[in-house]
CHARMM-style PDB file with segment names, atoms N, HN, CA, C and O in Angstrom:
ATOM      1  N   MET     1      20.059  78.998 -56.096  1.00  0.00      PROA
ATOM      2  CA  MET     1      19.564  78.791 -54.761  1.00  0.00      PROA
ATOM      3  C   MET     1      20.697  79.078 -53.775  1.00  0.00      PROA
ATOM      4  O   MET     1      21.803  78.561 -53.934  1.00  0.00      PROA
ATOM      5  N   THR     2      20.427  79.891 -52.770  1.00  0.00      PROA
ATOM      6  HN  THR     2      19.529  80.310 -52.641  1.00  0.00      PROA
ATOM      7  CA  THR     2      21.430  80.190 -51.751  1.00  0.00      PROA
ATOM      8  C   THR     2      20.939  79.684 -50.398  1.00  0.00      PROA
ATOM      9  O   THR     2      19.743  79.665 -50.106  1.00  0.00      PROA
ATOM     10  N   THR     3      21.901  79.279 -49.594  1.00  0.00      PROA
ATOM     11  HN  THR     3      22.872  79.294 -49.831  1.00  0.00      PROA
ATOM     12  CA  THR     3      21.579  78.773 -48.267  1.00  0.00      PROA
ATOM     13  C   THR     3      22.412  79.527 -47.255  1.00  0.00      PROA
ATOM     14  O   THR     3      23.626  79.653 -47.409  1.00  0.00      PROA
ATOM     15  N   ASP     4      21.764  80.027 -46.222  1.00  0.00      PROA
ATOM     16  HN  ASP     4      20.778  79.924 -46.096  1.00  0.00      PROA
ATOM     17  CA  ASP     4      22.497  80.691 -45.149  1.00  0.00      PROA
ATOM     18  C   ASP     4      23.079  79.628 -44.230  1.00  0.00      PROA
ATOM     19  O   ASP     4      22.356  78.794 -43.685  1.00  0.00      PROA
ATOM     20  N   VAL     5      24.394  79.669 -44.066  1.00  0.00      PROA
ATOM     21  HN  VAL     5      24.981  80.346 -44.508  1.00  0.00      PROA
ATOM     22  CA  VAL     5      25.069  78.711 -43.205  1.00  0.00      PROA
ATOM     23  C   VAL     5      25.815  79.494 -42.140  1.00  0.00      PROA
ATOM     24  O   VAL     5      26.535  80.444 -42.448  1.00  0.00      PROA
ATOM     25  N   ASP     6      25.643  79.098 -40.894  1.00  0.00      PROA
ATOM     26  HN  ASP     6      25.058  78.326 -40.644  1.00  0.00      PROA
ATOM     27  CA  ASP     6      26.330  79.749 -39.791  1.00  0.00      PROA
ATOM     28  C   ASP     6      27.715  79.134 -39.653  1.00  0.00      PROA
ATOM     29  O   ASP     6      27.851  78.001 -39.192  1.00  0.00      PROA
ATOM     30  N   LEU     7      28.743  79.878 -40.050  1.00  0.00      PROA
ATOM     31  HN  LEU     7      28.632  80.799 -40.425  1.00  0.00      PROA
ATOM     32  CA  LEU     7      30.104  79.371 -39.979  1.00  0.00      PROA
ATOM     33  C   LEU     7      30.827  79.850 -38.733  1.00  0.00      PROA
ATOM     34  O   LEU     7      32.006  79.548 -38.547  1.00  0.00      PROA
ATOM     35  N   GLU     8      30.150  80.580 -37.895  1.00  0.00      PROA
ATOM     36  HN  GLU     8      29.192  80.825 -38.047  1.00  0.00      PROA
ATOM     37  CA  GLU     8      30.757  81.065 -36.662  1.00  0.00      PROA
ATOM     38  C   GLU     8      30.832  79.925 -35.652  1.00  0.00      PROA
ATOM     39  O   GLU     8      29.854  79.201 -35.465  1.00  0.00      PROA
ATOM     40  N   PRO     9      31.993  79.756 -34.992  1.00  0.00      PROA
ATOM     41  CA  PRO     9      32.072  78.704 -33.962  1.00  0.00      PROA
ATOM     42  C   PRO     9      31.233  79.074 -32.753  1.00  0.00      PROA
ATOM     43  O   PRO     9      31.025  80.251 -32.458  1.00  0.00      PROA
ATOM     44  N   GLU    10      30.754  78.048 -32.056  1.00  0.00      PROA
ATOM     45  HN  GLU    10      30.923  77.092 -32.296  1.00  0.00      PROA
ATOM     46  CA  GLU    10      29.980  78.299 -30.849  1.00  0.00      PROA
ATOM     47  C   GLU    10      30.904  78.868 -29.779  1.00  0.00      PROA
ATOM     48  O   GLU    10      32.061  78.460 -29.682  1.00  0.00      PROA
ATOM     49  N   PRO    11      30.408  79.802 -28.980  1.00  0.00      PROA
ATOM     50  CA  PRO    11      31.245  80.350 -27.907  1.00  0.00      PROA
ATOM     51  C   PRO    11      31.566  79.264 -26.884  1.00  0.00      PROA
ATOM     52  O   PRO    11      30.768  78.363 -26.626  1.00  0.00      PROA
ATOM     53  N   GLU    12      32.774  79.383 -26.307  1.00  0.00      PROA
ATOM     54  HN  GLU    12      33.422  80.115 -26.517  1.00  0.00      PROA
ATOM     55  CA  GLU    12      33.153  78.395 -25.294  1.00  0.00      PROA
ATOM     56  C   GLU    12      32.329  78.616 -24.042  1.00  0.00      PROA
ATOM     57  O   GLU    12      32.013  79.746 -23.670  1.00  0.00      PROA
ATOM     58  N   ARG    13      31.990  77.506 -23.399  1.00  0.00      PROA
ATOM     59  HN  ARG    13      32.247  76.588 -23.700  1.00  0.00      PROA
ATOM     60  CA  ARG    13      31.192  77.581 -22.181  1.00  0.00      PROA
ATOM     61  C   ARG    13      32.100  77.567 -20.969  1.00  0.00      PROA
ATOM     62  O   ARG    13      33.254  77.144 -21.036  1.00  0.00      PROA
ATOM     63  N   ALA    14      31.559  78.034 -19.872  1.00  0.00      PROA
ATOM     64  HN  ALA    14      30.622  78.378 -19.818  1.00  0.00      PROA
ATOM     65  CA  ALA    14      32.286  77.974 -18.609  1.00  0.00      PROA
ATOM     66  C   ALA    14      32.412  76.521 -18.174  1.00  0.00      PROA
ATOM     67  O   ALA    14      31.583  75.688 -18.540  1.00  0.00      PROA
ATOM     68  N   ASP    15      33.438  76.213 -17.398  1.00  0.00      PROA
ATOM     69  HN  ASP    15      34.111  76.890 -17.100  1.00  0.00      PROA
ATOM     70  CA  ASP    15      33.679  74.838 -16.954  1.00  0.00      PROA
ATOM     71  C   ASP    15      32.481  74.234 -16.236  1.00  0.00      PROA
ATOM     72  O   ASP    15      32.177  73.055 -16.419  1.00  0.00      PROA
ATOM     73  N   ASP    16      31.793  75.039 -15.415  1.00  0.00      PROA
ATOM     74  HN  ASP    16      32.039  75.997 -15.267  1.00  0.00      PROA
ATOM     75  CA  ASP    16      30.658  74.491 -14.671  1.00  0.00      PROA
ATOM     76  C   ASP    16      29.530  74.079 -15.608  1.00  0.00      PROA
ATOM     77  O   ASP    16      28.801  73.134 -15.305  1.00  0.00      PROA
ATOM     78  N   GLU    17      29.372  74.748 -16.713  1.00  0.00      PROA
ATOM     79  HN  GLU    17      29.964  75.516 -16.959  1.00  0.00      PROA
ATOM     80  CA  GLU    17      28.351  74.356 -17.683  1.00  0.00      PROA
ATOM     81  C   GLU    17      28.756  73.058 -18.370  1.00  0.00      PROA
ATOM     82  O   GLU    17      27.906  72.203 -18.622  1.00  0.00      PROA
ATOM     83  N   ASP    18      30.043  72.897 -18.677  1.00  0.00      PROA
ATOM     84  HN  ASP    18      30.733  73.591 -18.473  1.00  0.00      PROA
ATOM     85  CA  ASP    18      30.513  71.691 -19.333  1.00  0.00      PROA
ATOM     86  C   ASP    18      30.305  70.474 -18.443  1.00  0.00      PROA
ATOM     87  O   ASP    18      29.942  69.407 -18.938  1.00  0.00      PROA
ATOM     88  N   ASP    19      30.527  70.612 -17.143  1.00  0.00      PROA
ATOM     89  HN  ASP    19      30.822  71.479 -16.741  1.00  0.00      PROA
ATOM     90  CA  ASP    19      30.339  69.491 -16.224  1.00  0.00      PROA
ATOM     91  C   ASP    19      28.900  69.009 -16.225  1.00  0.00      PROA
ATOM     92  O   ASP    19      28.651  67.810 -16.102  1.00  0.00      PROA
ATOM     93  N   GLU    20      27.950  69.925 -16.362  1.00  0.00      PROA
ATOM     94  HN  GLU    20      28.152  70.899 -16.461  1.00  0.00      PROA
ATOM     95  CA  GLU    20      26.543  69.543 -16.369  1.00  0.00      PROA
ATOM     96  C   GLU    20      26.188  68.769 -17.633  1.00  0.00      PROA
ATOM     97  O   GLU    20      25.273  67.945 -17.623  1.00  0.00      PROA
ATOM     98  N   ARG    21      26.894  69.026 -18.698  1.00  0.00      PROA
ATOM     99  HN  ARG    21      27.637  69.695 -18.707  1.00  0.00      PROA
ATOM    100  CA  ARG    21      26.561  68.413 -19.977  1.00  0.00      PROA
ATOM    101  C   ARG    21      27.522  67.300 -20.368  1.00  0.00      PROA
ATOM    102  O   ARG    21      27.244  66.562 -21.313  1.00  0.00      PROA
ATOM    103  N   ASP    22      28.639  67.159 -19.673  1.00  0.00      PROA
ATOM    104  HN  ASP    22      28.864  67.759 -18.905  1.00  0.00      PROA
ATOM    105  CA  ASP    22      29.642  66.159 -20.007  1.00  0.00      PROA
ATOM    106  C   ASP    22      29.220  64.803 -19.465  1.00  0.00      PROA
ATOM    107  O   ASP    22      29.175  64.621 -18.248  1.00  0.00      PROA
ATOM    108  N   PRO    23      28.915  63.860 -20.321  1.00  0.00      PROA
ATOM    109  CA  PRO    23      28.442  62.564 -19.842  1.00  0.00      PROA
ATOM    110  C   PRO    23      29.511  61.748 -19.120  1.00  0.00      PROA
ATOM    111  O   PRO    23      29.191  60.739 -18.492  1.00  0.00      PROA
ATOM    112  N   THR    24      30.774  62.165 -19.197  1.00  0.00      PROA
ATOM    113  HN  THR    24      31.034  62.985 -19.707  1.00  0.00      PROA
ATOM    114  CA  THR    24      31.843  61.437 -18.521  1.00  0.00      PROA
ATOM    115  C   THR    24      32.396  62.184 -17.319  1.00  0.00      PROA
ATOM    116  O   THR    24      33.429  61.793 -16.776  1.00  0.00      PROA
ATOM    117  N   ALA    25      31.734  63.242 -16.895  1.00  0.00      PROA
ATOM    118  HN  ALA    25      30.895  63.559 -17.337  1.00  0.00      PROA
ATOM    119  CA  ALA    25      32.235  64.052 -15.787  1.00  0.00      PROA
ATOM    120  C   ALA    25      32.373  63.251 -14.497  1.00  0.00      PROA
ATOM    121  O   ALA    25      33.234  63.553 -13.670  1.00  0.00      PROA
ATOM    122  N   HSD    26      31.543  62.247 -14.320  1.00  0.00      PROA
ATOM    123  HN  HSD    26      30.844  62.002 -14.991  1.00  0.00      PROA
ATOM    124  CA  HSD    26      31.609  61.433 -13.103  1.00  0.00      PROA
ATOM    125  C   HSD    26      32.868  60.567 -13.048  1.00  0.00      PROA
ATOM    126  O   HSD    26      33.132  59.924 -12.032  1.00  0.00      PROA
ATOM    127  N   LEU    27      33.637  60.547 -14.121  1.00  0.00      PROA
ATOM    128  HN  LEU    27      33.423  61.070 -14.946  1.00  0.00      PROA
ATOM    129  CA  LEU    27      34.877  59.777 -14.157  1.00  0.00      PROA
ATOM    130  C   LEU    27      36.117  60.654 -14.077  1.00  0.00      PROA
ATOM    131  O   LEU    27      37.232  60.155 -14.227  1.00  0.00      PROA
ATOM    132  N   ASP    28      35.944  61.955 -13.843  1.00  0.00      PROA
ATOM    133  HN  ASP    28      35.038  62.360 -13.721  1.00  0.00      PROA
ATOM    134  CA  ASP    28      37.062  62.881 -13.819  1.00  0.00      PROA
ATOM    135  C   ASP    28      38.090  62.561 -12.734  1.00  0.00      PROA
ATOM    136  O   ASP    28      39.264  62.901 -12.884  1.00  0.00      PROA
ATOM    137  N   ASP    29      37.673  61.917 -11.650  1.00  0.00      PROA
ATOM    138  HN  ASP    29      36.719  61.641 -11.528  1.00  0.00      PROA
ATOM    139  CA  ASP    29      38.589  61.607 -10.558  1.00  0.00      PROA
ATOM    140  C   ASP    29      39.508  60.434 -10.874  1.00  0.00      PROA
ATOM    141  O   ASP    29      40.482  60.207 -10.155  1.00  0.00      PROA
ATOM    142  N   LEU    30      39.221  59.693 -11.924  1.00  0.00      PROA
ATOM    143  HN  LEU    30      38.430  59.877 -12.507  1.00  0.00      PROA
ATOM    144  CA  LEU    30      40.037  58.544 -12.285  1.00  0.00      PROA
ATOM    145  C   LEU    30      41.268  58.978 -13.076  1.00  0.00      PROA
ATOM    146  O   LEU    30      41.231  59.953 -13.825  1.00  0.00      PROA
ATOM    147  N   GLU    31      42.352  58.238 -12.895  1.00  0.00      PROA
ATOM    148  HN  GLU    31      42.382  57.445 -12.286  1.00  0.00      PROA
ATOM    149  CA  GLU    31      43.560  58.510 -13.653  1.00  0.00      PROA
ATOM    150  C   GLU    31      43.379  58.030 -15.086  1.00  0.00      PROA
ATOM    151  O   GLU    31      42.620  57.096 -15.344  1.00  0.00      PROA
ATOM    152  N   ASP    32      44.077  58.669 -16.015  1.00  0.00      PROA
ATOM    153  HN  ASP    32      44.694  59.428 -15.806  1.00  0.00      PROA
ATOM    154  CA  ASP    32      44.046  58.218 -17.398  1.00  0.00      PROA
ATOM    155  C   ASP    32      44.571  56.792 -17.452  1.00  0.00      PROA
ATOM    156  O   ASP    32      45.549  56.462 -16.782  1.00  0.00      PROA
ATOM    157  N   GLY    33      43.941  55.966 -18.227  1.00  0.00      PROA
ATOM    158  HN  GLY    33      43.146  56.234 -18.772  1.00  0.00      PROA
ATOM    159  CA  GLY    33      44.360  54.587 -18.378  1.00  0.00      PROA
ATOM    160  C   GLY    33      43.774  53.642 -17.346  1.00  0.00      PROA
ATOM    161  O   GLY    33      44.172  52.479 -17.284  1.00  0.00      PROA
ATOM    162  N   ALA    34      42.839  54.114 -16.537  1.00  0.00      PROA
ATOM    163  HN  ALA    34      42.516  55.059 -16.587  1.00  0.00      PROA
ATOM    164  CA  ALA    34      42.208  53.250 -15.537  1.00  0.00      PROA
ATOM    165  C   ALA    34      41.486  52.109 -16.245  1.00  0.00      PROA
ATOM    166  O   ALA    34      40.895  52.293 -17.309  1.00  0.00      PROA
ATOM    167  N   GLY    35      41.546  50.941 -15.640  1.00  0.00      PROA
ATOM    168  HN  GLY    35      42.026  50.792 -14.776  1.00  0.00      PROA
ATOM    169  CA  GLY    35      40.918  49.769 -16.234  1.00  0.00      PROA
ATOM    170  C   GLY    35      39.504  49.573 -15.725  1.00  0.00      PROA
ATOM    171  O   GLY    35      38.993  50.367 -14.936  1.00  0.00      PROA
ATOM    172  N   CYS    36      38.893  48.517 -16.184  1.00  0.00      PROA
ATOM    173  HN  CYS    36      39.309  47.872 -16.825  1.00  0.00      PROA
ATOM    174  CA  CYS    36      37.510  48.219 -15.828  1.00  0.00      PROA
ATOM    175  C   CYS    36      37.310  48.095 -14.322  1.00  0.00      PROA
ATOM    176  O   CYS    36      36.318  48.582 -13.782  1.00  0.00      PROA
ATOM    177  N   THR    37      38.254  47.441 -13.644  1.00  0.00      PROA
ATOM    178  HN  THR    37      39.061  47.045 -14.083  1.00  0.00      PROA
ATOM    179  CA  THR    37      38.120  47.240 -12.201  1.00  0.00      PROA
ATOM    180  C   THR    37      38.132  48.560 -11.459  1.00  0.00      PROA
ATOM    181  O   THR    37      37.323  48.774 -10.556  1.00  0.00      PROA
ATOM    182  N   GLU    38      39.049  49.454 -11.831  1.00  0.00      PROA
ATOM    183  HN  GLU    38      39.706  49.281 -12.564  1.00  0.00      PROA
ATOM    184  CA  GLU    38      39.117  50.761 -11.186  1.00  0.00      PROA
ATOM    185  C   GLU    38      37.862  51.580 -11.455  1.00  0.00      PROA
ATOM    186  O   GLU    38      37.357  52.256 -10.559  1.00  0.00      PROA
ATOM    187  N   ILE    39      37.364  51.525 -12.664  1.00  0.00      PROA
ATOM    188  HN  ILE    39      37.775  50.976 -13.393  1.00  0.00      PROA
ATOM    189  CA  ILE    39      36.152  52.274 -13.014  1.00  0.00      PROA
ATOM    190  C   ILE    39      34.955  51.720 -12.246  1.00  0.00      PROA
ATOM    191  O   ILE    39      34.166  52.483 -11.690  1.00  0.00      PROA
ATOM    192  N   TRP    40      34.819  50.391 -12.214  1.00  0.00      PROA
ATOM    193  HN  TRP    40      35.460  49.771 -12.666  1.00  0.00      PROA
ATOM    194  CA  TRP    40      33.712  49.768 -11.486  1.00  0.00      PROA
ATOM    195  C   TRP    40      33.771  50.136 -10.009  1.00  0.00      PROA
ATOM    196  O   TRP    40      32.749  50.481  -9.416  1.00  0.00      PROA
ATOM    197  N   SER    41      34.954  50.067  -9.412  1.00  0.00      PROA
ATOM    198  HN  SER    41      35.784  49.787  -9.893  1.00  0.00      PROA
ATOM    199  CA  SER    41      35.125  50.399  -7.999  1.00  0.00      PROA
ATOM    200  C   SER    41      34.752  51.861  -7.741  1.00  0.00      PROA
ATOM    201  O   SER    41      34.061  52.167  -6.769  1.00  0.00      PROA
ATOM    202  N   HSD    42      35.208  52.753  -8.608  1.00  0.00      PROA
ATOM    203  HN  HSD    42      35.769  52.504  -9.398  1.00  0.00      PROA
ATOM    204  CA  HSD    42      34.904  54.187  -8.460  1.00  0.00      PROA
ATOM    205  C   HSD    42      33.399  54.429  -8.546  1.00  0.00      PROA
ATOM    206  O   HSD    42      32.839  55.183  -7.751  1.00  0.00      PROA
ATOM    207  N   LEU    43      32.758  53.794  -9.504  1.00  0.00      PROA
ATOM    208  HN  LEU    43      33.214  53.182 -10.150  1.00  0.00      PROA
ATOM    209  CA  LEU    43      31.314  53.986  -9.668  1.00  0.00      PROA
ATOM    210  C   LEU    43      30.532  53.411  -8.488  1.00  0.00      PROA
ATOM    211  O   LEU    43      29.547  54.005  -8.050  1.00  0.00      PROA
ATOM    212  N   SER    44      30.962  52.262  -7.973  1.00  0.00      PROA
ATOM    213  HN  SER    44      31.763  51.780  -8.329  1.00  0.00      PROA
ATOM    214  CA  SER    44      30.238  51.660  -6.859  1.00  0.00      PROA
ATOM    215  C   SER    44      30.417  52.464  -5.580  1.00  0.00      PROA
ATOM    216  O   SER    44      29.512  52.496  -4.746  1.00  0.00      PROA
ATOM    217  N   GLU    45      31.568  53.117  -5.406  1.00  0.00      PROA
ATOM    218  HN  GLU    45      32.303  53.091  -6.084  1.00  0.00      PROA
ATOM    219  CA  GLU    45      31.791  53.953  -4.223  1.00  0.00      PROA
ATOM    220  C   GLU    45      30.926  55.210  -4.254  1.00  0.00      PROA
ATOM    221  O   GLU    45      30.471  55.679  -3.211  1.00  0.00      PROA
ATOM    222  N   SER    46      30.703  55.749  -5.442  1.00  0.00      PROA
ATOM    223  HN  SER    46      31.073  55.368  -6.289  1.00  0.00      PROA
ATOM    224  CA  SER    46      29.939  56.998  -5.551  1.00  0.00      PROA
ATOM    225  C   SER    46      28.443  56.764  -5.744  1.00  0.00      PROA
ATOM    226  O   SER    46      27.668  57.717  -5.832  1.00  0.00      PROA
ATOM    227  N   ARG    47      28.043  55.511  -5.809  1.00  0.00      PROA
ATOM    228  HN  ARG    47      28.672  54.737  -5.737  1.00  0.00      PROA
ATOM    229  CA  ARG    47      26.630  55.164  -6.036  1.00  0.00      PROA
ATOM    230  C   ARG    47      25.796  55.447  -4.792  1.00  0.00      PROA
ATOM    231  O   ARG    47      26.204  55.136  -3.673  1.00  0.00      PROA
ATOM    232  N   GLU    48      24.629  56.037  -5.001  1.00  0.00      PROA
ATOM    233  HN  GLU    48      24.298  56.290  -5.910  1.00  0.00      PROA
ATOM    234  CA  GLU    48      23.711  56.291  -3.898  1.00  0.00      PROA
ATOM    235  C   GLU    48      22.949  55.011  -3.583  1.00  0.00      PROA
ATOM    236  O   GLU    48      22.521  54.287  -4.482  1.00  0.00      PROA
ATOM    237  N   GLU    49      22.789  54.752  -2.306  1.00  0.00      PROA
ATOM    238  HN  GLU    49      23.136  55.340  -1.576  1.00  0.00      PROA
ATOM    239  CA  GLU    49      22.060  53.534  -1.918  1.00  0.00      PROA
ATOM    240  C   GLU    49      20.689  53.883  -1.419  1.00  0.00      PROA
ATOM    241  OT1 GLU    49      19.923  52.995  -1.046  1.00  0.00      PROA
TER     242      GLU     49
END
């Protein structure tokens, strides 16, 4: 029994495509190592009312 397996890597996407699919893109403005308070503050500032 033989199985066809695609061993080719997926092509890299453009940055704008990655932002649409990156679930953490909304946190890109935060510095590495930001704590809960900084993250909460950032999210509340960008929240639509």
